[in-house]
Each structure stands twice: as structure tokens, then as C-alpha cells.
C-alpha positions as CSV (number, residue, x, y, z in Angstrom):
1,M,121.8,115.4,82.1
2,T,124.0,117.1,79.6
3,F,127.7,117.7,80.0
4,D,127.2,121.5,80.0
5,F,124.5,121.3,82.7
6,F,126.7,119.0,84.8
7,C,129.7,121.4,84.6
8,N,127.6,124.5,85.3
9,Y,125.9,122.8,88.2
10,C,129.2,121.9,89.8
11,L,130.8,125.2,89.1
12,A,127.8,127.1,90.7
13,K,128.8,125.7,94.1
14,K,131.0,127.9,96.4
15,S,134.8,127.7,95.8
16,V,134.6,125.0,93.1
17,V,137.4,124.7,90.6
18,E,137.9,122.4,87.7
19,A,141.1,120.7,86.7
20,F,142.5,117.9,84.6
21,P,145.0,116.3,87.1
22,F,145.0,112.8,85.6
23,N,144.8,113.3,81.8
24,E,143.3,115.6,79.2
25,V,139.9,113.9,79.2
26,T,139.0,113.4,82.9
27,L,137.5,116.6,84.2
28,V,137.7,116.9,88.0
29,F,135.7,119.3,90.1
30,K,137.3,120.2,93.5
31,V,136.5,122.2,96.6
32,G,139.2,123.1,99.1
33,G,141.6,121.1,96.9
34,K,139.7,117.8,97.2
35,M,137.7,116.1,94.5
36,F,134.0,115.7,94.6
37,A,133.0,114.9,91.0
38,L,134.8,113.4,87.9
39,A,133.6,112.8,84.4
40,D,135.1,112.0,81.0
41,V,134.8,115.0,78.7
42,I,134.8,112.9,75.5
43,E,132.5,110.1,76.5
44,F,130.2,111.7,79.0
45,S,128.3,108.5,79.9
46,S,128.9,108.4,83.7
47,I,129.9,110.5,86.7
48,N,132.0,109.6,89.7
49,L,130.8,111.0,93.0
50,K,131.9,110.7,96.6
51,C,129.3,109.1,98.8
52,N,128.7,108.2,102.4
53,P,129.7,104.5,102.6
54,E,126.3,103.3,103.9
55,K,124.4,105.3,101.4
56,A,126.7,104.1,98.6
57,V,125.7,100.5,99.3
58,E,122.0,101.4,99.5
59,L,122.2,103.3,96.2
60,R,124.0,100.3,94.5
61,E,121.3,98.0,95.7
62,R,118.5,100.3,94.6
63,F,119.7,101.4,91.2
64,M,121.3,99.4,88.4
65,A,123.1,102.5,87.2
66,V,125.0,103.0,90.5
67,Q,128.2,100.9,90.8
68,P,131.3,101.1,92.9
69,G,133.5,104.0,91.8
70,Y,135.5,103.2,88.7
71,H,139.3,103.7,89.5
72,M,138.3,105.1,92.9
73,S,137.9,103.9,96.5
74,K,134.9,101.5,96.2
75,K,133.9,102.3,99.7
76,H,133.6,106.1,99.3
77,W,132.9,106.6,95.6
78,N,130.1,105.6,93.2
79,T,130.0,105.7,89.4
80,V,126.6,106.7,88.2
81,E,125.7,105.8,84.6
82,L,123.8,108.6,82.8
83,L,120.6,108.0,80.8
84,S,119.7,105.3,83.2
85,D,117.4,104.5,86.1
86,V,118.8,107.5,88.0
87,D,116.9,110.7,87.0
88,D,118.4,114.2,86.8
89,K,116.8,115.3,90.1
90,L,118.5,112.4,92.0
91,L,121.7,113.0,90.2
92,M,121.8,116.6,91.3
93,E,121.1,115.5,94.9
94,L,124.0,113.0,94.6
95,I,126.3,115.8,93.3
96,D,125.1,118.0,96.3
97,D,125.8,115.2,98.7
98,S,129.3,114.6,97.3
99,Y,130.2,118.3,97.5
100,Q,128.9,118.6,101.1
101,L,130.8,115.5,102.2
102,V,134.0,117.0,100.9
103,V,133.3,120.4,102.5
104,E,132.6,118.8,105.8
105,S,135.9,116.9,105.7
106,L,138.0,120.0,105.2
107,P,140.0,121.7,107.9
108,K,138.0,124.3,109.9
109,K,139.9,127.2,108.4
110,I,139.3,126.2,104.8
111,K,135.7,125.3,105.5
112,Y,135.2,128.8,107.1
113,E,136.7,130.5,104.1
114,I,134.3,128.6,101.8
115,E,131.2,129.3,104.0
116,V,132.1,133.0,104.3
117,G,133.5,133.5,100.8
């Protein structure tokens, strides 16, 4: 997966914005003000994604490239190494899952605005 594809894939989702809240190299994608994906814009070698805790453990056991989230909650976030045993199709599914987890956690009003918007 290329950096441009990753960015465009995330931005194509409803109500997604990009930001640099931590520093000038860590690109964060948010929906409803909450993060669902992060990546380094200089060294695009991995992506941090939110994940259901049970699924996070399963993915870590199944794929060498999936590790507990770097600088994130190890329970709810995974770091997925690119150019690894995780193909682009699965990576897109993981991005979708991360986005959906965040949307589902939002207050009803914000979730409604996203779904209608």
C-alpha cells in the first residue's frame, strides 16, 4: 500500500479529517474528533489502527506484522507493518474496522450527523 493510497482511502470515508496533533510527521485521521488511523509521513512503514481487543490479539497471533500499538493503548490499537504478511486487502479491512469502531463509539448526535451527512 502506498502512502497516497492510504491517505485517499481514509479520506474517502464519511466525515474524515486529517491532522498533525502530535508533531509534523505523524499524520492522524479522525472521525467525529476521534482518531482511527495514524502513520508517519516520512517513514511510511507502518500504520496504527484501532481494533476490537479480542480481534487485536487474534491478529497478533496470526500475523508477524501485527504488533501492539506503538505509543498507543496496547489493548485497543495495533501497529501493522507494511510490505509484510498482511496484504493490502486485509489492510483495507482493518482500516474499515478501525473507522467503524470509532463511529460506533461516538455520541448518537454525532453518529447521526455522520450517517446522514
